[in-house]
C-alpha positions as CSV (number, residue, x, y, z in Angstrom):
1,M,-30.8,-83.3,25.1
2,T,-27.6,-81.7,26.7
3,Q,-27.7,-82.7,30.4
4,A,-27.5,-80.0,32.9
5,A,-24.5,-79.4,34.9
6,Q,-23.7,-82.3,37.6
7,P,-23.5,-82.2,41.2
8,D,-19.6,-81.7,41.2
9,G,-20.1,-78.0,39.9
10,T,-23.0,-77.4,42.0
11,S,-21.7,-74.7,44.4
12,A,-20.2,-72.7,41.7
13,I,-23.6,-73.0,39.6
14,R,-25.5,-72.0,42.7
15,E,-23.1,-69.0,43.4
16,A,-23.6,-67.6,39.3
17,I,-27.4,-68.2,39.6
18,A,-27.5,-66.2,43.1
19,E,-25.2,-63.5,41.7
20,G,-27.3,-63.3,38.7
21,R,-24.7,-64.1,36.2
22,A,-26.9,-66.8,34.4
23,S,-28.9,-66.2,31.3
24,L,-32.6,-66.9,30.6
25,G,-34.3,-67.7,27.6
26,I,-38.0,-68.3,27.0
27,E,-39.4,-69.6,23.5
28,L,-43.0,-69.9,22.8
29,G,-43.5,-72.7,20.2
30,S,-46.4,-74.2,18.6
31,T,-47.0,-76.7,21.1
32,N,-44.8,-76.0,24.1
33,I,-43.4,-72.7,26.0
34,K,-39.9,-73.5,27.1
35,A,-37.7,-71.7,29.4
36,C,-33.8,-72.4,29.6
37,L,-31.4,-71.2,32.0
38,I,-27.7,-71.1,30.8
39,G,-24.6,-70.3,32.9
40,P,-21.6,-68.3,32.2
41,D,-20.1,-70.9,29.9
42,H,-23.5,-71.4,28.0
43,A,-24.2,-74.8,29.2
44,P,-27.8,-75.6,30.2
45,L,-28.4,-75.7,33.8
46,A,-32.3,-76.0,33.9
47,S,-35.4,-75.8,32.0
48,G,-39.0,-75.6,32.3
49,A,-42.1,-76.0,30.0
50,H,-45.7,-75.4,29.6
51,A,-47.8,-77.3,27.1
52,W,-50.3,-75.4,24.8
53,E,-52.1,-75.8,21.5
54,N,-53.5,-73.4,19.1
55,D,-57.2,-73.2,18.6
56,L,-59.3,-73.1,15.4
57,V,-62.0,-70.0,16.1
58,D,-64.2,-69.0,13.2
59,G,-61.8,-70.7,10.6
60,V,-58.6,-68.8,12.2
61,W,-55.8,-70.4,14.0
62,T,-54.9,-68.6,16.9
63,Y,-53.9,-68.5,20.6
64,S,-55.3,-66.2,23.3
65,L,-53.5,-63.7,25.1
66,D,-54.6,-65.2,28.5
67,A,-53.0,-68.5,27.0
68,V,-49.7,-66.5,26.5
69,H,-49.7,-65.0,29.8
70,A,-50.6,-68.3,31.6
71,G,-47.9,-70.1,29.5
72,L,-45.1,-67.7,30.2
73,Q,-45.9,-68.1,34.0
74,G,-46.2,-71.7,33.7
75,A,-43.0,-72.3,31.9
76,Y,-41.2,-69.8,34.1
77,A,-42.5,-71.4,37.3
78,A,-41.1,-74.7,36.2
79,L,-37.8,-73.3,35.4
80,V,-37.5,-71.7,38.8
81,A,-38.8,-75.2,40.5
82,D,-36.1,-76.9,38.4
83,V,-33.5,-74.6,39.7
84,E,-34.5,-75.0,43.3
85,Q,-34.6,-78.6,43.2
86,R,-31.1,-78.8,41.6
87,Y,-29.3,-76.1,43.2
88,G,-31.3,-75.0,46.4
89,V,-31.5,-71.5,45.1
90,R,-34.4,-69.2,43.8
91,P,-33.2,-66.7,41.0
92,T,-34.0,-63.2,41.8
93,T,-32.2,-61.5,38.4
94,Y,-30.1,-62.5,35.3
95,A,-27.3,-61.4,33.2
96,G,-29.5,-61.2,30.4
97,L,-33.0,-62.3,29.2
98,G,-34.5,-63.1,25.8
99,V,-37.8,-63.9,24.1
100,S,-38.2,-66.0,21.1
101,A,-41.7,-67.0,19.3
102,M,-42.9,-68.7,16.4
103,M,-42.4,-66.4,13.4
104,H,-44.7,-64.3,11.3
105,G,-48.5,-64.1,11.8
106,Y,-50.6,-60.9,12.9
107,L,-51.2,-59.1,16.3
108,P,-52.8,-55.8,15.8
109,F,-53.1,-53.4,18.6
110,D,-54.9,-49.9,19.0
111,A,-53.3,-46.8,20.7
112,D,-54.3,-48.0,24.2
113,D,-52.3,-51.4,23.2
114,E,-55.5,-53.4,23.0
115,L,-55.6,-56.2,20.8
116,L,-58.3,-55.7,17.8
117,V,-58.5,-59.2,16.6
118,P,-57.4,-62.6,17.7
119,F,-53.7,-63.4,17.0
120,R,-53.4,-64.9,13.5
121,T,-50.8,-67.3,13.7
122,W,-48.1,-68.3,10.8
123,R,-50.8,-71.5,10.1
124,N,-53.2,-69.3,8.4
125,T,-53.5,-69.4,4.7
126,N,-56.4,-67.0,4.0
127,T,-53.9,-64.3,2.7
128,G,-53.4,-65.6,-0.8
129,P,-54.6,-62.4,-2.8
130,A,-52.5,-60.1,-0.5
131,A,-49.2,-62.2,-0.8
132,A,-49.6,-62.5,-4.6
133,E,-50.3,-58.9,-5.2
134,L,-47.3,-57.9,-2.8
135,S,-45.0,-60.3,-4.3
136,A,-45.6,-59.1,-7.9
137,L,-45.4,-55.3,-6.7
138,F,-42.0,-55.8,-4.8
139,G,-40.5,-58.4,-7.0
140,H,-39.8,-60.2,-3.6
141,N,-41.7,-63.5,-2.5
142,I,-44.2,-62.6,0.3
143,P,-45.3,-65.9,1.8
144,L,-48.8,-66.0,3.1
145,R,-47.8,-66.0,6.7
146,W,-45.8,-62.8,6.6
147,S,-47.2,-60.0,8.7
148,I,-47.6,-57.6,6.0
149,A,-49.5,-60.0,4.2
150,H,-52.0,-60.3,6.9
151,L,-52.3,-56.5,7.2
152,Y,-53.0,-55.9,3.4
153,Q,-55.3,-59.0,3.5
154,A,-57.2,-57.1,6.2
155,I,-57.4,-54.0,4.2
156,L,-58.5,-55.9,1.0
157,D,-61.2,-57.2,3.0
158,D,-62.2,-53.7,4.6
159,E,-61.9,-55.4,8.0
160,P,-63.5,-52.9,10.4
161,H,-60.5,-53.0,12.7
162,V,-57.9,-51.9,10.1
163,P,-58.6,-48.1,10.9
164,Q,-57.6,-48.4,14.6
165,V,-54.4,-49.9,14.0
166,A,-51.6,-48.2,15.9
167,S,-49.0,-50.8,15.9
168,F,-48.6,-54.5,14.8
169,A,-46.3,-57.3,16.2
170,T,-45.2,-60.9,15.9
171,L,-45.8,-63.1,19.2
172,A,-42.0,-62.4,20.2
173,G,-42.5,-58.8,19.7
174,Y,-45.6,-58.6,21.7
175,V,-44.1,-60.6,24.7
176,H,-41.0,-58.5,24.7
177,R,-43.4,-55.2,24.8
178,A,-45.3,-56.8,27.8
179,L,-42.0,-57.2,29.5
180,T,-40.2,-53.8,28.7
181,G,-42.7,-51.4,27.1
182,R,-40.5,-51.4,23.9
183,H,-41.8,-51.8,20.4
184,V,-39.0,-53.5,18.9
185,L,-37.8,-56.6,17.0
186,G,-34.8,-58.4,16.1
187,V,-33.9,-58.0,12.6
188,G,-34.5,-61.8,12.0
189,D,-38.0,-61.9,13.0
190,A,-38.7,-58.4,11.5
191,S,-37.6,-60.0,8.0
192,G,-40.9,-62.3,8.6
193,M,-43.0,-59.0,9.0
194,F,-41.7,-57.0,6.0
195,P,-38.9,-57.2,3.6
196,I,-35.3,-56.3,5.1
197,D,-32.8,-54.5,3.0
198,P,-29.3,-56.2,3.9
199,A,-27.5,-53.2,3.2
200,T,-29.0,-51.2,5.7
201,G,-30.2,-53.8,8.3
202,D,-33.7,-52.0,8.2
203,Y,-37.0,-52.4,6.5
204,D,-36.6,-51.9,2.6
205,A,-37.3,-48.2,1.9
206,R,-38.3,-48.9,-1.7
207,M,-41.0,-51.4,-1.0
208,L,-42.3,-49.2,2.2
209,E,-42.9,-46.5,-0.3
210,Q,-44.4,-49.0,-2.8
211,F,-46.9,-50.2,0.1
212,R,-47.6,-46.6,0.9
213,H,-48.9,-45.9,-2.6
214,L,-50.7,-49.3,-2.9
215,A,-52.6,-48.8,0.3
216,A,-53.4,-45.1,-0.1
217,A,-56.5,-45.8,-2.4
218,K,-58.2,-48.0,0.5
219,R,-56.5,-46.4,3.6
220,P,-55.3,-42.9,2.7
221,G,-52.6,-41.9,5.1
222,L,-51.6,-45.4,6.4
223,H,-47.9,-45.4,6.9
224,V,-46.6,-48.9,7.8
225,E,-43.3,-47.8,8.6
226,G,-45.1,-46.1,11.6
227,L,-46.8,-49.2,12.6
228,L,-43.8,-51.7,12.5
229,P,-41.6,-52.4,15.4
230,Q,-38.2,-50.9,15.6
231,V,-35.7,-53.1,14.2
232,L,-32.6,-54.1,16.2
233,T,-29.7,-56.6,15.4
234,A,-28.2,-59.1,17.9
235,G,-26.3,-57.9,20.7
236,E,-28.1,-54.4,20.8
237,D,-29.8,-53.2,24.2
238,A,-33.5,-54.0,23.7
239,G,-34.7,-52.6,27.0
240,R,-35.0,-53.6,30.7
241,L,-37.3,-55.6,32.6
242,T,-40.0,-53.4,34.2
243,P,-41.9,-54.0,37.2
244,E,-45.0,-54.8,35.3
245,G,-43.0,-57.2,33.1
246,A,-41.4,-58.8,36.1
247,A,-44.9,-59.2,37.6
248,L,-46.2,-60.8,34.6
249,L,-43.2,-63.4,34.4
250,D,-43.3,-64.2,38.1
251,P,-46.5,-63.3,40.0
252,S,-44.8,-64.4,43.2
253,G,-42.8,-61.0,43.3
254,T,-39.2,-62.7,43.7
255,L,-38.0,-61.6,40.2
256,Q,-36.5,-58.3,40.1
257,P,-36.9,-55.5,37.4
258,G,-34.0,-54.2,35.9
259,V,-32.5,-57.3,33.8
260,L,-31.3,-56.6,30.2
261,L,-33.1,-58.0,27.4
262,C,-31.8,-58.9,24.1
263,P,-33.8,-58.0,20.8
264,P,-36.7,-60.5,20.6
265,E,-36.2,-63.1,17.9
266,G,-38.0,-65.7,15.8
267,D,-37.7,-69.3,16.1
268,A,-35.8,-69.4,12.7
269,G,-33.2,-67.1,14.3
270,T,-32.9,-69.0,17.4
271,G,-32.4,-72.0,15.5
272,M,-29.6,-70.4,13.5
273,V,-27.8,-69.5,16.8
274,A,-28.6,-72.9,18.4
275,T,-26.8,-74.8,15.5
276,N,-23.9,-72.0,15.0
277,S,-25.2,-71.4,11.5
278,V,-25.1,-67.7,11.1
279,A,-22.2,-67.5,8.3
280,P,-22.3,-68.0,4.8
281,R,-22.5,-71.5,3.4
282,T,-23.9,-72.8,6.8
283,G,-27.4,-73.8,7.1
284,N,-29.7,-75.5,9.7
285,I,-33.1,-77.4,9.6
286,S,-35.3,-77.2,12.6
287,A,-37.9,-79.7,13.1
288,G,-41.0,-79.2,15.2
289,T,-44.7,-78.6,14.6
290,S,-43.4,-76.8,11.5
291,I,-40.2,-77.7,9.6
292,F,-37.9,-75.3,7.8
293,A,-34.6,-74.9,6.4
294,M,-32.1,-71.8,6.7
295,V,-29.1,-71.5,4.4
296,V,-27.1,-68.3,4.9
297,L,-26.5,-67.0,1.4
298,E,-23.1,-65.6,0.1
299,K,-24.9,-63.6,-2.9
300,P,-28.6,-62.7,-3.8
301,L,-30.7,-65.5,-5.5
302,T,-30.9,-64.7,-9.3
303,S,-35.0,-65.3,-9.4
304,V,-37.8,-64.9,-7.3
305,H,-39.1,-68.2,-6.0
306,H,-42.4,-68.8,-4.2
307,E,-40.8,-71.8,-2.4
308,L,-38.3,-69.7,-0.7
309,D,-38.5,-66.8,1.6
310,L,-35.8,-64.2,2.0
311,V,-35.1,-63.6,5.6
312,T,-32.1,-62.8,7.7
313,T,-29.9,-63.9,10.6
314,P,-30.0,-62.2,13.8
315,A,-27.0,-60.4,12.6
316,G,-28.8,-59.1,9.6
317,D,-27.2,-61.3,6.9
318,L,-29.3,-62.7,4.1
319,V,-31.0,-66.2,4.2
320,A,-32.9,-68.3,2.0
321,M,-35.7,-70.0,4.2
322,V,-37.9,-73.2,3.1
323,H,-40.6,-73.1,5.4
324,C,-43.1,-75.9,5.7
325,N,-46.4,-75.6,7.6
326,N,-46.3,-79.1,8.5
327,G,-43.7,-80.9,10.6
328,A,-43.7,-83.7,13.1
329,S,-47.3,-83.4,14.5
330,E,-48.7,-86.3,12.5
331,L,-45.7,-88.2,13.6
332,D,-46.4,-87.5,17.3
333,A,-50.1,-88.4,16.6
334,W,-49.0,-91.8,15.4
335,A,-46.8,-92.3,18.1
336,G,-49.6,-91.6,20.6
337,V,-51.9,-94.3,18.9
338,F,-49.0,-96.9,19.2
339,G,-48.3,-95.8,22.8
340,Q,-52.2,-96.5,23.3
341,F,-51.8,-99.9,21.6
342,A,-49.0,-100.9,24.0
343,A,-51.0,-99.7,27.2
344,A,-53.8,-101.9,25.8
345,L,-51.9,-104.9,25.9
346,G,-50.8,-104.2,29.3
347,R,-47.4,-102.8,28.6
348,P,-47.6,-99.1,28.8
349,A,-44.5,-97.2,27.7
350,E,-43.4,-93.7,28.1
351,P,-43.6,-91.2,25.1
352,D,-39.9,-91.2,24.5
353,A,-39.6,-95.1,24.6
354,V,-42.3,-95.3,21.8
355,F,-40.6,-92.8,19.5
356,G,-37.3,-94.4,20.3
357,A,-38.9,-97.8,19.1
358,L,-40.5,-96.2,16.2
359,F,-37.4,-94.3,14.9
360,R,-35.1,-97.4,15.5
361,A,-37.4,-99.5,13.3
362,A,-37.3,-96.9,10.5
363,L,-33.6,-97.7,10.2
364,D,-34.9,-101.4,8.9
365,G,-37.2,-100.1,6.3
366,A,-36.8,-100.1,2.7
367,P,-35.0,-97.2,1.2
368,D,-38.0,-95.9,-0.7
369,G,-40.3,-96.6,2.0
370,G,-41.7,-99.8,0.6
371,G,-44.3,-98.2,-1.6
372,L,-45.8,-96.4,1.1
373,L,-46.6,-92.7,0.9
374,A,-47.5,-90.2,4.1
375,Y,-48.7,-86.7,4.0
376,N,-48.4,-85.0,7.2
377,Y,-50.5,-82.0,6.1
378,L,-52.5,-80.9,9.1
379,A,-52.6,-77.6,7.6
380,G,-52.5,-76.1,4.3
381,E,-48.7,-76.1,2.5
382,P,-48.0,-73.1,0.4
383,I,-45.0,-74.8,-1.2
384,T,-47.3,-77.5,-2.8
385,G,-50.2,-75.0,-3.5
386,L,-52.6,-76.6,-0.9
387,D,-54.8,-74.1,1.3
388,E,-55.9,-77.0,3.8
389,G,-54.3,-80.2,4.6
390,R,-55.8,-83.8,5.1
391,P,-53.3,-86.1,6.9
392,L,-52.9,-89.3,4.7
393,V,-51.3,-92.6,4.6
394,V,-51.5,-94.1,1.0
395,R,-50.4,-97.5,-0.3
396,T,-50.9,-99.6,-3.4
397,P,-52.0,-103.1,-3.1
398,D,-48.4,-104.3,-3.9
399,S,-46.7,-102.2,-1.2
400,R,-44.8,-103.8,1.9
401,L,-46.8,-102.6,4.9
402,T,-44.6,-103.3,7.7
403,L,-43.6,-101.3,10.9
404,A,-40.3,-100.6,9.6
405,N,-41.7,-99.1,6.4
406,F,-44.3,-97.5,8.1
407,A,-42.0,-95.5,10.5
408,R,-39.7,-94.6,7.6
409,T,-42.2,-93.3,5.7
410,Q,-43.5,-91.3,8.4
411,I,-40.3,-89.6,8.9
412,Y,-39.9,-89.2,5.2
413,G,-43.4,-87.6,5.1
414,A,-41.9,-84.9,7.8
415,F,-39.5,-84.1,5.1
416,G,-41.3,-84.4,1.7
417,T,-42.2,-81.0,1.2
418,L,-38.9,-79.5,2.7
419,A,-36.9,-81.5,0.1
420,L,-38.8,-80.0,-2.4
421,G,-37.9,-76.5,-1.4
422,M,-34.3,-77.4,-1.1
423,R,-34.3,-78.8,-4.7
424,V,-35.1,-75.2,-5.6
425,L,-32.1,-73.8,-3.5
426,H,-29.6,-76.5,-5.3
427,G,-31.2,-75.2,-8.9
428,E,-29.9,-71.7,-7.6
429,G,-26.5,-73.2,-7.4
430,V,-26.7,-72.5,-3.6
431,A,-23.4,-74.2,-1.7
432,I,-23.8,-75.9,1.6
433,D,-21.0,-77.3,3.5
434,T,-23.0,-78.6,6.4
435,M,-26.5,-78.5,7.3
436,F,-27.2,-78.4,11.3
437,A,-30.0,-80.1,12.6
438,H,-32.0,-79.4,16.0
439,G,-35.4,-80.0,17.6
440,G,-36.9,-83.0,19.2
441,L,-37.3,-85.2,16.0
442,F,-33.3,-85.6,16.3
443,K,-33.5,-86.5,20.1
444,T,-33.2,-90.3,19.0
445,A,-29.6,-90.5,17.9
446,G,-28.7,-91.3,14.3
447,V,-32.2,-92.1,12.9
448,A,-33.9,-88.6,11.6
449,Q,-30.3,-87.3,11.1
450,R,-29.4,-90.1,8.7
451,L,-32.7,-90.1,6.9
452,L,-32.5,-86.2,6.6
453,A,-28.8,-86.5,5.1
454,G,-30.5,-89.0,2.4
455,A,-33.2,-86.5,1.7
456,I,-31.4,-83.5,1.1
457,D,-28.0,-85.2,0.1
458,A,-25.9,-83.2,2.3
459,P,-24.0,-83.8,5.5
460,V,-26.2,-83.3,8.4
461,A,-24.8,-82.5,11.7
462,V,-26.2,-82.6,15.4
463,G,-24.6,-81.2,18.5
464,Q,-25.0,-81.6,22.2
465,T,-27.6,-79.2,22.2
466,A,-29.8,-80.4,19.4
467,G,-32.7,-81.3,21.9
468,E,-32.6,-77.8,23.5
469,G,-33.7,-75.8,20.5
470,G,-34.6,-72.4,20.4
471,A,-35.0,-71.7,23.9
472,W,-31.3,-72.3,24.2
473,G,-30.5,-70.3,21.5
474,I,-32.4,-67.2,22.8
475,A,-30.8,-67.6,26.2
476,V,-27.4,-67.6,24.2
477,L,-28.3,-64.2,22.3
478,A,-29.4,-62.9,25.8
479,A,-25.8,-63.6,26.9
480,Y,-24.3,-62.3,23.7
481,A,-26.2,-59.0,24.5
482,S,-24.9,-58.9,28.0
483,A,-21.4,-59.5,26.8
484,R,-21.7,-56.7,24.4
485,A,-23.0,-54.4,27.2
486,E,-19.8,-55.3,29.3
487,T,-17.1,-54.8,26.4
488,A,-19.0,-51.4,25.7
489,A,-18.8,-50.6,29.3
490,A,-15.0,-51.3,29.3
491,G,-14.2,-49.2,26.1
492,E,-13.6,-52.5,24.1
493,A,-14.6,-53.5,20.7
494,A,-17.5,-56.1,20.6
495,P,-17.2,-59.3,19.0
496,A,-19.3,-60.1,15.9
497,L,-22.1,-62.7,16.4
498,D,-20.6,-65.3,14.3
499,A,-17.2,-65.0,16.0
500,Y,-18.9,-65.0,19.5
501,L,-20.6,-68.2,18.9
502,T,-17.4,-70.2,17.2
503,E,-15.1,-68.8,19.8
504,R,-17.0,-68.8,23.2
505,V,-20.2,-70.9,22.7
506,F,-19.2,-73.8,20.3
507,A,-15.4,-74.0,21.0
508,G,-14.7,-77.7,21.8
509,V,-18.3,-78.8,21.1
510,E,-18.6,-82.4,19.6
511,L,-20.5,-82.8,16.6
512,D,-21.8,-85.9,15.1
513,V,-22.0,-85.3,11.3
514,A,-24.1,-88.1,9.2
515,A,-22.7,-88.1,5.5
516,P,-25.3,-89.2,3.2
517,D,-26.0,-92.9,2.5
518,A,-26.3,-93.9,-1.3
519,A,-28.9,-96.3,-0.9
520,D,-30.8,-93.6,1.2
521,V,-30.4,-90.9,-1.1
522,A,-31.7,-93.1,-4.0
523,G,-34.4,-94.5,-2.1
524,F,-35.5,-91.1,-1.0
525,A,-35.7,-89.8,-4.6
526,A,-37.8,-92.6,-5.4
527,Y,-40.2,-91.8,-2.6
528,L,-40.0,-88.1,-3.6
529,E,-41.2,-88.8,-7.1
530,R,-44.3,-90.9,-5.7
531,Y,-44.9,-88.3,-3.0
532,S,-45.0,-85.5,-5.8
533,A,-47.4,-87.6,-8.1
534,G,-49.5,-88.7,-4.8
535,L,-50.0,-84.7,-4.3
536,A,-53.2,-85.2,-6.7
537,V,-54.6,-87.6,-3.9
538,E,-54.0,-84.9,-1.3
539,R,-55.7,-82.4,-3.3
540,A,-58.6,-84.6,-4.0
541,A,-59.1,-85.4,-0.3
542,T,-59.0,-81.5,0.5
543,A,-62.0,-81.2,-2.1
544,A,-63.8,-83.9,-0.8
545,L,-63.4,-83.8,3.1
């Protein structure tokens, strides 16, 4: 993780914060809500976090709005406390503010902005009939987790809330509206609600018309375009913090209204920004509770693939996305077990120390994992055709069960489904110069990065902000919106997002690039063959347990 600025620059930083020249980003992830404050040079200054977990309620993965509000306040209060401890000043305003969150899902509201059913997150896989019908109709892959699939499934199921829907949103869109009163969404997040036409930067008009006719038989007069958020691209003015929004974020009353907000984005978009991968032939991999790869395309794909989403960068350029519902959560669980074991031996260790020991051990594992298999499926996995998941460790009697092989296999397990999706991209002839990686999985230097390079057979770069993740990325987008507003006020041309990132944010940033090791490439290929064959065991487990 990038370290906050050191004491020799404290006075200048204190002045920038007091004058409202710092920018704030807040990202609502699957297990943590994180706030990140950056200075005018985009360097992280302080952070705050609030832990939370989704709940399985009546078979639906959800977070309550009360938990959303409490989490926002908790993360913001932790950030402010960190700022005060480091710099002796309490911020009252910012140059820009941005909100990001898990993409997809379904939050439907009535005309009074009351939530009609509990938030249905990206983890839910009950939308199979809707997703299949829409994909066939549009000639465009509509994944199970997309917002339009959730809405249409509710129509197919004749759910009583549907006639009352006046708007629907993603989590980032909901929080942004709570802060500004505006029903808008960044194009990257919007592209996970309904397909975007890259030529217009707006929802695809042909598909909107097709959906209208499809829904007419069950819901005459339903016009989905009137329910969707307005689409904005990176740098546009997405509204100002209202007094109600300021009170929601900071009940103490210190935060003042009027702060400029950038368009709210999904975690995929902030990952692209955080890794400077918004231009064609660049890509990034974000690893957290879910894991996904984003590759910016030079041209459209030749075929529709259920393994690939077509979304956009925050600037509206076409992106192929390999999204896997299951990421590092099972690895986290095993690290917790080893931490408990250390404590039972009278040698308690901090979680970071446990992770470090496991990851370093993985480097000594056999290239193919020693015959072990690990499935990290806590939830269903559409890429491999599973509606539910069962975490498994599988081995044959002649496999080599060692700590090194176990640790390597757990990391491989986090990359398994992703690698299957990346094979489809390779088959389309998509060229990738370098994949940039970010997220907590890459905080232990040189381990997950090296194994990922072997898994996808491509160079993997990790930057100084790899551990900062999306909260830093949305803070950068907030700073970009502020810079765009300043250039517009001065009558100057605004820089494009890719130029802004390259010239102002990442100029001089050191990257650690790991080239694929031949033994790792061959070992992971052998592992993936066993992994694919072993999916029969995973399917049997979901049927039996």
